[in-house]
N, C-alpha and C positions, 0 to 999 in steps of 0.2 A: 379444826382448821389450823392446828399448830404447824409451825414451820421453823426451820433453823434460823432463817434470815428474814427480817422485815425490811423491805426496801421502800424508802419514802422520798417523794418529791414534795418539799414544803411549799406553802403558798408564796407567791403566785407566779406561774409562768404563763402559759396560754390557756384560754378557756375553751378553744375549739378542738383541741387534740392533745393527747398526752405527750409530755416531753419524753423523748425516747430513752434517756439514760438507764432508767431502771428496767425497761423492757429488754435492752441489750444485755444487762447483767443477769436478769432472770433467765434469758435464753441460754446464757453461758452456764449458769448454775445447773440448769436442766441437764447439760451434757456431763456434769460431774455427779449427778444424782443427789444434789443438795437441794432440799425443799426450801421454797421461799414464797413470800406473799408480798405484793406490791400495792402501794396506794398513792394516788395523786391527791394529796390533801388540798391542793389549790382548788380543784373543781368541787371537792366535797364541802369545803368551807364556803365557797361561793353559793352553792345550792342551799346550804343551811342558813345563809344570811338572806339570800334573795328568794324568800318564800313568804307566805302569809304570816306564819308564826315568827319567822326571823324579823320581818319588818315590824310586826306588832311589838316585839320585845325592844327593837331599836327605838321606835317612837315612844314607847313607855319610858325608856331610860332618858331620852331627850326631854320629854315632858316633865320629868321629875327634877331636871336640873334648872336652877334659876340662872340663866345666862342670856346675855344679849346676843342677838343673831343678825347677820347681814340680811338685806332685803330678800335676796335670793333664797336663803335658808328659811326665812320667815314664811315665804310663799310655799315652799315644799312642806313645811310643818302644817300649814293651813290646809294643804291638800292631802294630808296623810291617809285619810280614808280611801281616797282615789288610788293611791299607791298600793295600799294593802289589798284593795279589791281587784286590782289588775295584775299584780305581780306574778301569780301562778300561771296565768294565761300567757303572759309575755315570755316567761321562761320556757314553757312548753312550745311556744312558737319558735323561739330561738334554737330549741333542740330539734326542730323539724317535725314536731309531733302535732302541730296545730296550724297547718299552713293557711287555712281559710281566714284566719284572724288578720292576715296581711291587708285585706280590703278595708277592715275597720280601722286599723292603725293608720293607713294612708289617708283616711278622711280627716285626720288631724283633730278629732274630737273624742277619741277613745283614751289616749294616754294623757296624763297630766304633764304639762310642759313647764320647765323652769329654764335657767339661763343657757344651758347647753343648746337648746333649740334656737336661741338667738344667733348662734354661730353657724347654723346650717349652711353648707355650701349650696350652690345652685343645683337643686335636686333634679331639675329637668335635664341638666347637662349630664349629671352623674348617672342617673337611673332611667333617663328617657329610653335608652336602648336596652336596658336590662330588665325592666318590668317591676311589677308590684312587689314581688317577694323581697327583692333587694332593697327597694326604697323603704319598705316596712322594717327590714332588718336594721337599716341605718337609723331610722327613727327610734326603734326599740333600744338600740345601743345608746343613743343620746339620753333616753329615759333612765337607763342604768347609770350613765355617767352623772346625771343629776343626783341620783341617790348616792353615788360615790362622793360627790361634793359635800353632801349632807354628812356622811360618815366622817370625812376628813375634818370638817369644821366643828362637829359636835362631839365625836367619840374617839377618833383615832387619827391624828394628824399624818400618820405615816401610810395610811391606806392608799392602795392603787391596784387596779385589776391585774396588771402583769408586773408591777414593780413595787411590791410591798416593802416599806421602810428602806427603799433603795438608797436614799441619801445617807442613811446610817452605814450602809455597806460599801458605798462608793469611796474608793481611796481612803479607807480607814487605816492610815498608817499606825494609829494608836487604837488600842481596844477600849480606851477609857469611856468614850461616848456610848458605845454599844453596851459595855458592861453596866454603866449607870442605868440605861434604859431597861436592862434585864433585871435590875433590882426593884424597879417600880412595880406597882400592882398590875395585874392583867388588864389589858384593854378589853373592850367588848369583842373585838375580833380575836384576841388571844383566847378568850374563854370559849368561843366557838371552835377554834382550832384544838384546844386541849380536850374538849368534850369528845370530839371525833377520835383524836389520838387515843384517849383512854379506852374507848370501846374496841378499837383495833388491837391495842396491846393485850387486853383481856382475852380476845378471841385468838390471836396469833401465838401468844406466849413464846416470843423468839428468844434465841440465845444471843443474837447479834442484831442490832438495828443499823442499817446502812443508809445514811441520808445523803442524797445527791443534791448539791447546791450549784446549779449552772450559772446563776447570775447574782449580782449584788442584791437584787430584789428578793432573793430567797433566803438570804443569810440570817436576818433577824428571826424569822419564823423557825429556821432550822435550830437556832440556839435555844429558842423557847421550847421546842420539842425535846432537845437534849436535856435541858434543865428539868423538865417535868419527869422524863424517864429516869434520870439520876435520882430524883427525890422519891419516886414511887416504885422503881424496879432497880435498886442499887446493884443487883447482880448481873443485869443485862449490860453488855458492852455496846458502845455507840461509836460507829466510824463515820467520818464525813469525807466526801470526795466530790468530784465534779469540776466543771469549768472554772468556778470561782477559786477553788483550792489550787487548781493547776496553774492559773495565771497570777493569783494574788498572794498565796500563802507559802511560797517556796522558801521563804526565810523566816517563817513565823517563830517567835521566841518568847512570847508572853505566856507564862504558865497558866494564867487565868482562863485562857481559851479552853484548857483541858478540864475545867470544872463542868463543861457542857458536852464535850466529846472525849472519848478515850483515845481515839486514833484519828489522824488526818492522812488520807492516802492521796498520792499524786498520780497524774497521767492515766494511761489505760487501766481501768479498774479490775480487769478479770483476775490477773495473777495476785495482786495485793489482796483482793477480797477472798480468794480461795485460801490464801495463807492465813488471813485473819480468822476465817471459820475454823481452820485447823488449830490455830493458836487458842481460840476460845474453847475448843473441845479438848484442849490439852495434848494435841498431837504435834504441835510445833512450838519451839522456844521463841522467846521475844526477839532474839537476834536473827531469827529466820524470816522475819517479816520483810516485805518488799515495798520500797518507796513509801515508807510510813513514818509519820511523826507520832511520838507518844512521850509521856513523862517517865524519865528514869532518874532516880535519886533527885527528885524535885526540879529537874531541868528538862526543858524541851529537847528531845533527842531524835535524830533522824536515823532510821534503820533501813538498810537496803542490802538484802542478801544477794550478792552478785551471782551466786550459783543458780539462782532461780531466774529462768528466762521468761519472756513474754510469749503469749500465744499468737500464732499466725491467724490472719483473718478467716481462713478456711476452717479453723478449729473452734471458733467462739460460739457457734450455733446460730440459730435464727432468733431474732428478737421475739419475745413472747409477751403479747399484749393482754394475757388473761389477768383477771382480778380487777382491771380498770373498769369503770362504769362507762363503757364505750357509747352507750346510747344516751348519755346524760350531758355530753359536752355541748357547749353553746357556741353557735356561729354568730359572731358579731361583725358589724362593718362600722369600724370606728372612724376611719378616714377613707376618703374615696380614691386615694392613690391605688391604681389597679393592682400593683404588685403587693403593696402592704396588706390589701384586703385578702390576698391569698394566704398570708400568714394567719389571719384571724378568722377566716370564713371557711367552713368545710372541714371534714375529718381527713387528715392525711396520715398514712402510714409512713413512718420515718425510717430510712435505710441509708447506708453509706456504700458508695461504689468502691472507694479506695480510702485506706487509712492514710492520713497525712496529705501533703500537697506535692504534686509531681513537679511543680515549678520551684517552689521553695526559695525564692530569691528576693521577694519584695522587701524593701528596707524598712517599711513601717510595720511589718508583720512580725509576730512572735516566732520567727523561724528557728530560733535556737531551742525551742521546746519540742519534746519528742512527738507530741500529738500532731505537729505540723511537719517536723523534720523527717520522721521515719515514714517514707512513702511505701505503701504496699497495696496494690490493687487486688480486687476479688475477681475470680473468673466469671465471665458472663453467665455460664450455665448455672453456677452455684448461686449467683445473684437472682436469676430467674426462679430457681428452686425456692429460694427464700421468699421471693415475692408471692409465689403460688401458695406457700404455707401460710403467709400472713393474710392473704385474701381469704383463704379458707377459714382462718381463725376470726378475723374481724368483720368479714362481710363487706369490706371497703376496698375498692380497687384504685384509689388515688395514692400516689407515692411522692413524697418530698425527699429527694436525695440530699442529705445534709453535708455534702462534701465541702472542703475548703475551696476546691476547684475541681470539677469532675473532668477526668482525662478524656480528650476527644476520641482516642482509639478505643477506650473501654466503652464510651457512650455508643460508638458505632457497633461494637460487638454486642452490647446489650440490646440495642434497637433491633439488630438482625435476629437475635435469639427470641425477643418478644414476638416478632413477626412470624418466625418459624413455628412458635407454639400457639399462634393465633390468640394471644392474650389481649383482652380489651382493658387497657389501663390508661390512666392519665398521670403524667409525671412532670416534675419541674426540678431544676437544680441550679447550682452556682457554677459559673464557668470563667475561664480566662478568655477574653475576646481575641483569640489568636487565629492566624490564617488557616489553620486546619479546618475551620468551620466553613467549608465551601458550600456553594449552592446545593450540590447533590447530597452532601452529608446532612444539611439542615432539612432537606426534603425527606430523607430517611428517618431522621429523628422525629419529625412531625408524624410520619406514617405510623411510627411505633407508639404514639401517644404523648410525645413531648408537647406541652402546651405553653411553657414559659421558661426563660432563663434569666438569671441575674448575674451581673459581672461587674468588676471594678474598672471603670474608665478612669477613676481617681481624678487626678488633675489633668484636664484635657490640654496638656502642653507637652510637646515632644522633649523639651529640655528636662522637665520635671519627671516625665515618665522614664527617662533614662536614669535620672538620679534615684528614682524609686526601684530601678531595675525590673520594671514590669515586663520588658521584652516585647512591647507592642508600640505601635505609633497610632496617632489619632486617625490617620487615613485608613489604616488597617482595621481599626475598631469600626469605622463607618462602613467599610465593605462587609465585614462580618455581620454587623447589625442589619444591613440591607438583606443579607442572605437569610437570616433568621426571620425577619419581618415578612419577606416575600414568600417564605415557606408557611407563614401563618403561625409563627411562634412569637409570643410577646416578649419584648426585651426591656429589662429594667437595668439601669446603670447606677452603681454606687459612685458618687462623686465626692471629691475631697477638696477642702480648701485649708490653707494654713500650713502646708508642708514647709519644712525649713527652707529659708531663703526665697520663698515665693513672693514675688512683688505684686503690687497693685495691678500693674500692667498684665502680668500673667493670670491673675484672678479674673480680670475682665475678658482677656482673650479666651480663657477657659469657658467662661459663660457664653461667649460668642460661638464657640464650637458646639456647645450644648444647644443653643438656640437654633443653629443650622441643622443639627440632627433632628430636632423636633420638626423644623420647617420642612425637611425633605421626607418626613414620615418614617424614619428608620429607628426611632426611639419612642417607646410608648409610656415609659414610666422611669422616674429617677428620684434620687434623694441625696441631699448634700450633708456630709458629716464634716465636722472640724477635726483636723489632725490632732491625735493625742500621742505623745511619746510614751512608749511602754518599755519596761525594764528588760524585756527579753527580745527586743527587736534590734537590728543593726544600728538604727538611729539612737536608741536608748543605750546601747553598749559602747558606741563610738561617736558621741555627739560632735566631737571636734571635726570629724570627717564631713559633717553636714552644716558646719558653721553655726552651731547652736551650743548652748551650755545648760547644764542642769541648775535649777535654782538652789538646790541643796544636795550634798552628797550623803546626807544622813539616811540610814536605812531604818525604817520603822520596825516595831516589834510585832506588828500584826500584818495588815495587807500592804504589799509592795508591788505595784504594777504601773499604774499611771504616774508619770513623772512630770512635774511642772518644769517647763523649759523656757529659756529666754532666747528669742530669735531677733538679733539686732539688725540683721540685713533685710529681713522680710518686711512685708506690709503690716499694718495693724489689723490682724486677721478678723478679730471679733466684729469690727465695724461692718464687715461684708455679710454677716450671717443673715440678717433680716432680708436684705435685697435679693440675695441668692435664692432664698427659699420662696420669696414672694414671686419672683420671676418664673421659677419652676412650676409653681402651682398654676400660673396662667398658661404657660407653655403646654402643660398636660391637658388643660381645657381647650387647647388649640387657639388661644386668643393672644393678642399683643405680640404676635411672632415677628412683626416687622417694626416694632417700636424701638427707638434708640435705647441702648443699655443704660444710659444715664437715668432714665425714667425710674429705675428700681432703687436708686440710692439717693439719700438726702444730703450727700456731700459730693464734692467734685471727684469724678473718677476719670482715669485716662480714656481716650478714644481707643477702640480696639484696632490692633494692627493686622487682624486676620482678614484676608480678602473675603467679600460677601459671598463668593461662590466657592469657597475652599472645599466644603464637604461635597457639593455637587460635582466638582472636578474630580475629587477623590473617588467618587462612585463611577466615574467614566473610565478610570484607569483599567487596564486589561485585567478582567476578573476571570476570564476563561482561558487560562494558560492550557496548552495541550496536556491531556492526561498522560501520566507515565505508563510505560508498558506493564509495570507491576500493579497498576490500579486495579482494584476488584471491580468487576462489572456485575451488577445485580439487577434482576427484574422483579419488581414488586407487583406488577399488574396481572391481569387475567390473560389466558391464552387468546390471541386474536383470532377472529374469524377470517379465513383465507378463501378468496374466490379467484379463479383464473378467468380473465376477461380477454376477449379477442378485440384488438383495436385495428382499424383500417385507415389508411391515408394514401390518397393518390394511387389506388389500385393495389397497394401492398398491405399485408396484414401481419400482425405479430401478437404474441400473448404476453399479458402482464399479470402480476399478482396484485390484487386489491386486498389490503389487510384492514380489518375493522377493529378498533380498540375501544373498549367501554370501561369507564370507571363509574364511581357512584354519582358523579355529577354530569358527565358529558360523554359524547362519543366522537371519534375522529377516524377518518379514512386516510390511508396513504397508499400510493401506487409505486411499485418498483418492478424491475424486470421479473419475469416468471421465476427464473432460477434464484435470484436474490430473495424473492418472497418466500420460496420454499425453505431456503437456508435460514432466513431470519426467524420464521415461525418456529422452526426446529431448535434454533439457538436460544430463543427466548424460553422455551421449555426447560432447557438445560440451565439457564441462568436464574431460574426461579428461586426466590428466597427460601422456598420450602425444601430445596435440595440440600443435602449435606455437602456435596462437592462445590467448591467455589472456583470461579474462572477469572483469570486476569485479562487485561486488554490484549496482551500478547497471545494468550490462548484463543481468544475470539478471532484475532487476526489470522492465526495459523489455521483455524478451522475454515475461515472464509477462503483462504488461499487453497487449502486442501480440496475444497469443493469446486475448484477450477474457476473461481470468480476473480475478476480483475479490479485493481485499484481500490483497495480497502479504504484508504483515507478519504477518497472522493465520496464513497458510499456512506461511511460511518460519520464523518464530521460535517455533513451537509444536510439540508432539508431533504427528505422528510424525516430521516432517522434521528437527527439530533433534536427534533422537537418532541421525541418520545419521553423525555424526562418528566413531562407533565403526566404521563401515564405510568411512570415507575421504572424507566430505564436509567439507572444511576451509575456514575463512575465514582468509586469511593477510594 
């Protein structure tokens, strides 16, 4: 099983699906004939820990320690045999291999229960409509969370399912605390990690180990991997890259970091990794490396060979998911927020529609960094080719497009291509709530398998949206959300509080906008984040333009991204955190939607200045502007049945066409003049999404006129024809 490159995702990211970074890189290395092996150590460590043997070892260790425990942990220890007896069955259930266990779990007498079960939300609300499997998944997740509490209290304070030692990695301006933790003895979790790493290294025998660190919660484990490889395979080179390096380590200067890694590469990993392989094999000199930090003459040095370009998205190959234990991932339901559960439940193939962000103006975002700044879409046909390859490889047809914001024009092209190829897929992505998402585009996306979108409403205030340069208004977001919702696509909004200069009044007005969106039923899920100033955003680079200042100008020697800032004109933002989150939880349950906003806060808040019908009125604004002559007209439906019927009235008779439209749910009839009916049936054949040729509204009008028919607008923009969007006649 030897390979040139060993690609590692250290613990812990998601348990339900592999983090895609190494799959992208492996796909690229395939195009270069470079052999690689990849491993998601997160799922492997989890499975080694949460099994009969793993729990037996854990309890043996805890029983051997003379330590005082909290009441909750004392209870878990007392029930240790129940945990050891049930763990293998629970993991099989969460892997989808033991579905009938759901009935026993839901009876609430199979799993041992500790403090996490006391916090259960209203299960009937959350799972009444979803059924036994989901309710059991949620209960089984609580059971694992109880065990996680046990591990944190007794053997490893840094443990967390998707955020291991995150506190150590978060804003670690100095490497001191991490460095000290790495000099300590291995924790119980460290030993599990190193046992698995040791087996892989012996089997793979790589020349280069490339460790992808997407989040602060992967950092500590990545350093532990590097430390062990350095001690046991001193000739093997270690490179680190990924989202954490790209945002946090752009000014790293502490040489101690390079006791664990030989190289740290920034931004798109393809070209830097190819050059590193060539360097390790003696084919490239050190100064030919691309966007890479290393130690030269005892100093941290940044090398970037300008002669070496990056690869276009069409050249990087299809992500390759081989080597992963695809049937061993665990679907958990930790929180009942409908969008968050999509992150943690089910296996999703991850793909990108476009590199970077097509908007690229939001002032809170790291738009100065290449991974956002350099926008490059992938052609819809190539995307569909990659989707088909990945489905063949993984056997899974669910896709999560991990774009910063998926471009509407590309989403349209992709949806049409999916329908042309008759692919049955489910997909979801992140969008900007912009006016391009018309009713008809949303219907097209739904038909192609789009099940959900998430997007930034951020601060629901037009003044602050302008300051953020989001390019949208609250009214526009409401109209777009209505279009998605009515098409049957779930909408999740990212909400932000604490943007520079945001007042208490604006925070409350923003909450009122959100309340009205839930009340009108156009928003199904949302989450509040507190604004963080980052070094690579316009706010971080020019704080004076946003009336804030940095607490310190000092640049750390390790991680530098999150900047503590002082906002003298804004509200005391932290005060609002609890009330905003609590209100949202209730709104998602559909309760307390008419209660005064003061109810959620224990301190006096201003009365909202937003009229109570603001969103309702926004939804009445003209949404059906006439389509442009260049709009594409597409027919997604079946060919209608056409009958000629003779009608008589007061002694005279005439012929009409009766067209019958059928879809999977219903059928409808429309009657038009005989000539119009013949023309329409023929036109719909031509407009079919299966045809290569596309027609604009002007083409359709010209054809109507050429057939000798009169008054196209009267025919096309009135009933019965304009009700055919329900059966698939779309203006795009």
